[in-house]
C-alpha positions as CSV (number, residue, x, y, z in Angstrom):
1,M,-135.5,-11.1,-17.4
2,T,-139.3,-10.9,-17.2
3,S,-141.5,-10.2,-20.2
4,S,-142.7,-7.0,-18.9
5,T,-139.1,-5.9,-18.3
6,A,-138.3,-6.9,-21.8
7,L,-141.4,-5.0,-22.8
8,F,-140.3,-1.7,-21.1
9,Q,-136.8,-2.0,-22.5
10,A,-138.2,-2.3,-26.2
11,P,-136.1,-0.3,-28.6
12,T,-139.0,1.4,-30.2
13,P,-140.4,4.1,-27.9
14,L,-144.1,3.6,-26.5
15,A,-145.3,6.8,-28.2
16,V,-144.1,5.5,-31.7
17,R,-145.4,2.0,-31.0
18,M,-148.9,3.4,-30.2
19,R,-149.2,5.7,-33.2
20,P,-152.7,4.9,-34.6
21,V,-152.9,3.0,-38.0
22,S,-156.2,4.6,-39.0
23,L,-158.2,7.9,-38.3
24,D,-160.6,5.9,-36.1
25,E,-157.9,5.3,-33.6
26,V,-156.9,9.1,-33.6
27,A,-157.8,10.9,-30.0
28,G,-158.6,14.4,-30.3
29,Q,-159.0,16.7,-33.3
30,Q,-162.6,15.7,-34.0
31,H,-163.2,19.1,-35.3
32,L,-160.8,18.0,-38.3
33,L,-162.2,14.5,-38.6
34,R,-165.9,14.9,-39.1
35,P,-167.4,12.8,-42.1
36,G,-166.4,14.4,-45.4
37,S,-163.7,16.7,-44.0
38,P,-160.5,17.1,-46.1
39,L,-158.5,14.8,-44.0
40,V,-161.1,12.0,-44.0
41,A,-161.5,12.4,-47.8
42,L,-157.6,12.1,-48.1
43,A,-157.8,8.9,-45.8
44,S,-160.5,7.2,-48.0
45,P,-159.4,3.8,-49.5
46,D,-160.3,5.1,-53.1
47,A,-158.6,8.6,-52.5
48,A,-155.4,7.3,-54.2
49,T,-157.2,7.2,-57.5
50,R,-158.6,10.8,-57.2
51,S,-156.8,14.2,-57.0
52,A,-156.3,15.6,-53.4
53,V,-155.4,18.9,-52.0
54,S,-152.2,19.4,-49.9
55,V,-152.6,20.5,-46.3
56,I,-150.5,22.4,-43.6
57,L,-151.1,21.2,-40.0
58,W,-150.5,23.9,-37.6
59,G,-150.4,23.2,-33.8
60,P,-148.5,22.5,-30.6
61,P,-146.0,19.5,-30.2
62,G,-147.7,16.1,-29.4
63,T,-151.1,17.0,-30.9
64,G,-150.8,14.4,-33.8
65,K,-149.5,16.0,-36.7
66,T,-147.2,13.1,-37.8
67,T,-149.9,10.5,-36.7
68,L,-152.5,12.0,-38.8
69,A,-150.2,12.0,-41.9
70,Q,-149.1,8.3,-41.4
71,A,-152.7,7.2,-40.7
72,I,-154.0,8.9,-43.8
73,A,-151.2,7.3,-45.9
74,R,-152.1,3.9,-44.3
75,S,-155.8,4.1,-44.9
76,S,-155.7,5.6,-48.5
77,G,-153.0,3.1,-49.7
78,R,-150.6,5.9,-50.9
79,R,-147.0,5.8,-50.7
80,F,-145.6,7.6,-47.7
81,V,-142.2,9.5,-47.6
82,E,-141.1,11.6,-44.5
83,L,-138.7,14.4,-44.7
84,S,-137.6,16.7,-41.8
85,A,-136.8,20.4,-42.6
86,V,-134.2,20.2,-40.0
87,T,-131.9,17.7,-42.0
88,A,-133.6,17.9,-45.7
89,G,-132.4,20.3,-48.3
90,V,-133.6,21.1,-51.9
91,R,-131.7,18.1,-53.3
92,D,-133.8,15.8,-51.1
93,V,-137.2,17.3,-52.3
94,R,-136.4,17.0,-55.7
95,E,-135.4,13.4,-55.4
96,V,-138.7,12.7,-53.6
97,M,-140.4,14.5,-56.4
98,Q,-138.5,12.4,-59.2
99,E,-139.5,9.3,-57.6
100,A,-143.1,10.3,-56.9
101,M,-143.5,10.9,-60.8
102,T,-141.9,7.5,-61.3
103,Q,-144.3,5.7,-58.9
104,R,-147.3,7.3,-60.4
105,D,-146.2,6.8,-64.0
106,L,-145.2,3.1,-63.9
107,Y,-147.3,1.8,-60.9
108,G,-150.3,4.3,-60.7
109,Q,-149.3,5.1,-57.0
110,S,-149.7,8.4,-55.6
111,T,-147.1,9.7,-52.9
112,I,-147.8,11.6,-49.6
113,L,-144.7,13.7,-48.6
114,F,-144.9,14.5,-45.0
115,L,-142.6,17.5,-44.2
116,D,-142.0,18.1,-40.6
117,E,-141.2,21.5,-39.3
118,I,-141.7,23.2,-42.5
119,H,-141.1,26.6,-40.8
120,R,-137.4,25.7,-40.8
121,F,-137.3,25.5,-44.5
122,T,-135.8,28.7,-46.1
123,K,-137.9,30.4,-49.0
124,A,-135.6,28.5,-51.6
125,Q,-136.4,25.3,-50.1
126,Q,-140.1,25.9,-50.0
127,D,-140.1,27.1,-53.4
128,A,-138.6,23.7,-54.5
129,L,-141.9,22.2,-53.2
130,L,-144.1,24.3,-55.6
131,P,-143.9,22.4,-58.8
132,G,-144.8,19.0,-57.0
133,V,-147.6,20.4,-55.1
134,E,-149.1,22.3,-58.2
135,N,-148.9,19.5,-60.5
136,G,-150.0,16.8,-58.0
137,W,-146.8,14.8,-58.1
138,V,-147.1,14.6,-54.4
139,I,-149.7,15.3,-51.8
140,L,-147.8,17.4,-49.3
141,I,-148.8,17.2,-45.7
142,A,-146.5,19.8,-43.8
143,A,-146.4,20.3,-40.0
144,T,-145.4,23.3,-38.1
145,T,-145.6,24.6,-34.5
146,E,-145.2,28.1,-35.8
147,N,-147.8,30.5,-37.4
148,P,-147.7,29.5,-41.1
149,S,-148.8,33.1,-42.0
150,F,-145.2,34.1,-41.0
151,S,-143.2,30.9,-41.8
152,V,-144.7,29.5,-45.0
153,I,-144.4,31.2,-48.4
154,S,-147.7,32.6,-49.9
155,P,-147.7,30.6,-53.1
156,L,-147.3,27.4,-51.0
157,L,-150.1,28.6,-48.6
158,S,-152.6,29.3,-51.5
159,R,-152.1,25.8,-52.8
160,S,-152.8,24.1,-49.4
161,L,-155.4,23.8,-46.7
162,L,-154.4,25.2,-43.5
163,L,-155.8,23.1,-40.6
164,T,-155.2,24.0,-37.0
165,L,-154.8,21.4,-34.4
166,Q,-155.7,21.9,-30.9
167,P,-153.9,20.6,-27.6
168,L,-155.5,17.2,-26.6
169,S,-158.1,17.4,-24.0
170,D,-157.5,15.7,-20.7
171,D,-160.2,13.2,-21.6
172,D,-158.3,12.5,-25.0
173,L,-155.0,11.9,-23.0
174,G,-156.9,9.6,-20.7
175,V,-158.1,7.6,-23.6
176,L,-154.5,7.4,-25.1
177,I,-153.0,6.4,-21.7
178,D,-155.5,3.6,-21.0
179,R,-155.0,2.5,-24.7
180,A,-151.5,2.3,-24.1
181,V,-151.5,0.4,-21.0
182,A,-153.8,-2.3,-22.4
183,D,-152.7,-2.6,-26.2
184,P,-150.5,-5.4,-27.2
185,R,-148.4,-2.8,-29.0
186,G,-148.0,-1.0,-25.7
187,L,-147.7,-2.3,-22.2
188,A,-150.1,-5.2,-22.9
189,D,-151.6,-5.1,-19.5
190,E,-148.4,-6.2,-17.8
191,V,-148.7,-3.3,-15.7
192,A,-151.6,-1.5,-13.8
193,L,-152.0,2.2,-13.2
194,D,-153.6,3.5,-10.3
195,P,-156.0,6.4,-10.6
196,E,-153.7,9.1,-8.9
197,A,-150.9,8.0,-11.4
198,R,-153.2,8.5,-14.4
199,A,-154.4,11.7,-13.3
200,A,-150.7,12.8,-12.7
201,L,-149.7,11.8,-16.3
202,V,-152.7,13.8,-17.8
203,R,-151.7,16.9,-15.8
204,L,-148.0,16.6,-16.8
205,A,-148.8,16.0,-20.4
206,S,-150.5,19.5,-20.9
207,G,-152.2,18.5,-23.9
208,D,-149.2,16.7,-25.5
209,A,-149.7,12.9,-26.4
210,R,-146.1,12.3,-26.9
211,R,-145.1,13.5,-23.4
212,A,-148.0,11.7,-21.7
213,L,-146.8,8.4,-23.4
214,T,-143.1,8.9,-22.7
215,A,-143.8,9.7,-19.0
216,L,-145.8,6.3,-18.9
217,E,-143.2,4.3,-20.3
218,A,-140.6,5.8,-17.9
219,A,-143.0,5.2,-14.7
220,A,-143.7,1.8,-15.8
221,S,-140.0,0.9,-16.0
222,L,-140.0,2.0,-12.2
223,A,-142.9,-0.2,-11.0
224,E,-142.0,-3.3,-9.2
225,P,-144.2,-6.3,-8.8
226,A,-145.4,-7.2,-5.3
227,D,-146.5,-10.8,-4.2
228,D,-146.4,-12.1,-7.8
229,A,-149.1,-9.4,-8.7
230,V,-148.9,-7.2,-11.7
231,P,-146.6,-4.1,-11.0
232,T,-148.7,-1.1,-10.3
233,I,-147.8,2.3,-11.5
234,S,-148.2,4.9,-8.6
235,A,-148.1,8.7,-8.6
236,E,-144.8,8.4,-7.0
237,H,-143.4,6.4,-9.8
238,V,-144.7,9.2,-12.2
239,A,-143.0,11.8,-10.0
240,Q,-139.7,9.9,-10.0
241,A,-140.0,9.3,-14.0
242,V,-140.3,13.0,-14.7
243,D,-138.2,14.2,-12.0
244,R,-140.6,16.8,-10.6
245,A,-143.2,16.9,-7.8
246,L,-146.9,16.5,-9.0
247,L,-149.0,19.6,-8.9
248,R,-152.7,19.2,-8.4
249,Y,-153.7,21.6,-11.2
250,D,-156.6,21.2,-13.5
251,R,-156.3,23.8,-16.3
252,Q,-160.2,23.9,-16.8
253,G,-161.1,23.5,-13.1
254,D,-160.8,25.2,-9.7
255,E,-156.9,25.1,-9.4
256,H,-156.8,27.1,-12.7
257,Y,-158.9,30.0,-11.3
258,D,-157.7,29.9,-7.7
259,V,-153.8,29.9,-8.8
260,I,-154.5,32.8,-11.3
261,S,-156.5,34.7,-8.8
262,A,-153.8,34.3,-6.2
263,F,-151.1,35.2,-8.6
264,I,-152.9,38.6,-9.6
265,K,-153.8,39.5,-5.8
266,S,-150.1,38.8,-5.0
267,I,-149.0,41.5,-7.7
268,R,-151.6,43.9,-6.4
269,G,-150.5,43.4,-2.8
270,S,-146.9,43.9,-3.7
271,D,-145.9,40.5,-2.5
272,V,-143.2,39.7,-5.2
273,D,-142.1,36.3,-3.6
274,A,-145.8,35.0,-3.6
275,A,-146.3,36.2,-7.1
276,M,-143.3,34.3,-8.3
277,H,-144.6,31.2,-6.3
278,Y,-147.9,31.3,-8.1
279,L,-146.1,32.0,-11.5
280,A,-143.9,29.0,-11.0
281,R,-146.9,26.7,-10.2
282,M,-148.6,27.8,-13.4
283,I,-145.7,27.2,-15.5
284,E,-144.9,23.7,-14.0
285,A,-148.4,22.8,-14.4
286,G,-148.4,23.6,-18.1
287,E,-150.7,26.6,-18.0
288,D,-150.9,28.5,-21.4
289,P,-148.2,31.3,-21.1
290,R,-150.2,33.4,-23.3
291,F,-153.0,33.3,-20.6
292,I,-150.4,34.4,-18.0
293,A,-149.2,37.2,-20.3
294,R,-152.7,38.6,-20.8
295,R,-153.5,38.6,-17.2
296,L,-150.2,40.5,-16.6
297,V,-151.4,43.1,-19.1
298,I,-154.6,43.5,-17.5
299,S,-152.9,43.9,-14.1
300,A,-150.6,46.6,-15.3
301,S,-153.6,48.9,-16.3
302,E,-156.1,47.9,-13.5
303,D,-153.8,47.7,-10.5
304,I,-150.8,50.0,-11.6
305,G,-152.2,52.4,-14.1
306,L,-150.5,55.8,-14.2
307,A,-148.9,55.3,-10.8
308,D,-146.3,53.7,-13.3
309,P,-147.1,54.0,-16.9
310,Q,-144.0,51.9,-17.8
311,A,-145.8,48.9,-16.2
312,L,-148.2,48.5,-19.2
313,V,-145.3,48.9,-21.6
314,I,-143.3,46.1,-19.8
315,A,-146.4,43.7,-19.7
316,V,-147.1,44.1,-23.3
317,A,-143.3,43.5,-24.1
318,A,-143.4,40.2,-22.2
319,A,-146.6,39.1,-23.8
320,D,-145.1,39.8,-27.2
321,A,-141.8,38.0,-26.2
322,V,-143.7,34.9,-25.0
323,A,-145.4,34.7,-28.4
324,F,-142.2,35.1,-30.2
325,I,-139.9,32.8,-28.4
326,G,-142.2,30.3,-26.9
327,M,-141.6,28.1,-23.8
328,P,-139.6,27.3,-22.0
329,E,-137.6,30.5,-22.5
330,G,-140.8,32.5,-22.2
331,R,-140.7,32.1,-18.6
332,I,-138.0,34.5,-18.4
333,P,-139.9,37.7,-19.7
334,L,-143.0,36.5,-17.6
335,A,-140.7,36.4,-14.6
336,E,-139.3,40.0,-15.3
337,A,-142.8,41.5,-16.0
338,T,-144.3,39.8,-12.7
339,A,-141.4,41.1,-10.5
340,Y,-141.7,44.7,-12.0
341,L,-145.5,44.7,-11.6
342,A,-145.4,43.4,-7.9
343,T,-142.6,45.8,-6.8
344,T,-143.9,49.1,-8.6
345,A,-146.5,51.7,-7.2
346,K,-150.3,50.9,-7.6
347,S,-153.1,52.7,-8.6
348,N,-156.6,51.8,-10.0
349,A,-157.7,55.5,-10.4
350,S,-157.7,55.6,-14.2
351,Y,-159.9,52.4,-14.7
352,L,-162.2,53.7,-11.9
353,A,-162.6,56.9,-13.7
354,L,-163.7,55.2,-16.8
355,D,-166.1,52.9,-15.0
356,Q,-167.7,56.0,-13.2
357,A,-168.1,57.8,-16.6
358,I,-169.6,54.5,-18.2
359,A,-172.1,54.4,-15.1
360,D,-173.1,58.0,-15.9
361,V,-173.7,57.4,-19.3
362,R,-175.8,54.4,-18.9
363,A,-177.9,56.3,-16.2
364,G,-178.6,59.0,-19.0
365,G,-176.0,61.4,-17.7
366,F,-175.0,63.0,-20.9
367,G,-175.9,65.8,-22.9
368,R,-175.1,67.8,-26.2
369,V,-171.5,68.6,-27.0
370,P,-170.9,72.1,-26.3
371,K,-171.0,74.2,-29.6
372,H,-167.5,75.4,-29.4
373,L,-166.3,71.7,-29.5
374,R,-168.3,70.5,-32.4
375,D,-167.0,69.9,-35.9
376,A,-166.9,73.1,-37.9
377,H,-165.4,71.5,-41.2
378,Y,-168.5,70.4,-42.9
379,P,-170.6,73.0,-45.0
380,G,-173.1,75.0,-43.0
381,A,-171.5,74.2,-39.8
382,K,-170.3,77.7,-38.9
383,R,-173.7,79.1,-39.7
384,L,-175.0,76.8,-36.9
385,G,-172.4,78.1,-34.6
386,H,-170.2,74.9,-34.5
387,G,-166.7,75.7,-33.5
388,K,-167.6,79.5,-32.5
389,G,-165.6,80.5,-29.5
390,Y,-163.2,77.6,-29.4
391,V,-159.8,78.5,-28.1
392,Y,-156.8,76.5,-29.6
393,P,-154.7,75.7,-26.4
394,H,-151.4,75.6,-28.3
395,D,-151.8,79.4,-29.1
396,L,-151.5,80.2,-25.3
397,E,-148.3,80.1,-23.2
398,V,-149.7,77.6,-20.6
399,G,-151.1,75.4,-23.2
400,V,-154.5,75.2,-21.3
401,A,-157.5,77.4,-22.3
402,Q,-160.4,78.4,-19.9
403,Q,-163.2,76.7,-21.5
404,Q,-165.8,74.1,-20.9
405,Y,-165.3,70.6,-22.4
406,L,-168.1,68.5,-20.6
407,P,-171.8,69.0,-21.7
408,D,-173.8,71.4,-19.3
409,E,-175.4,68.7,-17.6
410,L,-172.1,67.3,-16.3
411,R,-170.3,70.7,-15.7
412,G,-168.0,70.2,-12.8
413,R,-168.2,66.4,-12.6
414,R,-164.9,64.8,-11.7
415,Y,-164.1,61.1,-12.7
416,Y,-160.1,60.8,-12.3
417,E,-158.9,61.1,-8.8
418,P,-155.1,60.4,-9.0
419,T,-153.5,58.9,-6.0
420,S,-150.3,60.3,-4.2
421,R,-148.5,57.1,-5.3
422,G,-145.7,56.9,-7.8
423,V,-145.8,59.0,-10.9
424,E,-149.6,59.8,-10.1
425,R,-148.4,62.2,-7.2
426,D,-147.1,64.5,-10.0
427,I,-150.0,63.9,-12.2
428,S,-152.3,64.7,-9.3
429,A,-150.7,68.2,-8.7
430,R,-150.9,68.8,-12.4
431,V,-154.5,67.8,-12.7
432,E,-155.4,70.1,-9.9
433,K,-153.8,73.0,-11.7
434,I,-155.4,72.4,-14.9
435,R,-159.0,72.1,-13.4
436,R,-158.7,75.5,-11.8
437,I,-157.7,77.0,-15.1
438,L,-160.5,75.1,-17.2
439,D,-163.0,76.3,-14.7
440,P,-162.3,78.7,-11.9
441,E,-165.6,78.6,-10.6
442,A,-165.8,74.6,-10.1
C-alpha cells in the first residue's frame, strides 16, 4: 500500500483534518473577522482573563460555524466543550455548567460551550442555558441553520450577539481546496489537481466548505498514478466521486443569467418540458432556491397576470414553502409551481397597464382629482365642494355608477386592455360593460 493510499484511507475525514487552528486560517466570513470585531476579541490570547459575550452563529451548512468556535477556543486558551442539540439534553447542559464553574474556581480557566444546531433545543432546554450565559459560567457559541428569531428564545437572544455567516465565495473555496491538496494535514501534495477538476469542485460545493473537501477526498481516492508520476485528479474523477454530471454553471457569471433567462422564457412560451430542464440545471448547480422562487413570483404577475389569478397564489405559496422546508425537499414545490405557470394561460395586460399609466404620469399626464372623489371628512371640505355629487355604487342595483373617476385631462384614457385568454376572457367582457356604464360617451 502506497503512502498516498494510506493517506486517502485515513480514519479522520479530510474536512476535519483541515479545520483551521486559528482565525488567520479561516477562509471567508471576513465581515466577521475584522480587527476589533467580537469574534477576534474572543480569540485574543488574553481574552480568557476577561469577560466576553456569547454569540449565535447563523448560516448555511459548511460555512465555518464549528470551525470558528474551535479556532476561538484554541487561540484564546479557553477550555472547549462541544454539545449537539440532536443528542444532548438538559442534564448534559447542567453538567457542563457545573464543570465550567469548577474549572473557573479551581484553575481560573473559562469555558467555551459550543452548541451545534441550537434550533433543535426545546424552550425548556434553552432555558437551562440562561443561568450559565447570564452569570458568565460559560461563553456560549451556538450554531444554527434556522432563523434564530423563530428558533431561539428571546431571553437567550438578548444575552447574545447574533452573527450571520455567508456561503463561501468561489475564491474562498478555491483557497481551501488548494490548501487541502498541499497541507501535510491534508493530501500533502501526494496528488495533483487539474484546473477543470478544481473548478468542478468549486461549483459542486455551492458555498459549502465541507462539501468541497469531502468531494476532493473522494475524488483523490479514485486517482491512479501514471508512469510513476503523482496521481492527478481530473474532472472525470470528481464526477465519479459525487455521482453526477458536472454542470458548467457560475452562480455569479453568464451561466447564472443565461439559465434563469431560458427558464423564464420557457415558462412564458408554455414549454413545460424546457422549463423543467432549466429548473433541474439550476437546482443541480446549487442555485439559491429562494432566487428561483422569486423569479417564479415575478413570472406569475408579469406573464400570466389575470389570465389566471391563481398563478400568483401558487408561486407565492411555493416561495413560502421553500423558505419553510429548505432543500432538497424545496425542489418539489418549485417543480409544482413551474409546471402550473408553464401550462396555464398567459397575459401581460395588467402590468402593461401600469407601465402605461406610469409613463403618462412621468410625462405630466395628471390633473386634479375630481371634486366628487375628494376626501369630504375633514372640517371645511364640504364647503369646498369635496364629495358633492358622489354616487355610492353599493346603493345601485348593478353596483356601478355613471360618474367620472379620472381627472378631466385623462378622461377616456384606457390603460388595461385584457386579452381573450383564460380568465381574462370573462374579465374583458365585464370591463367593456363597466366602461359603457361609467362613461356612455367614451
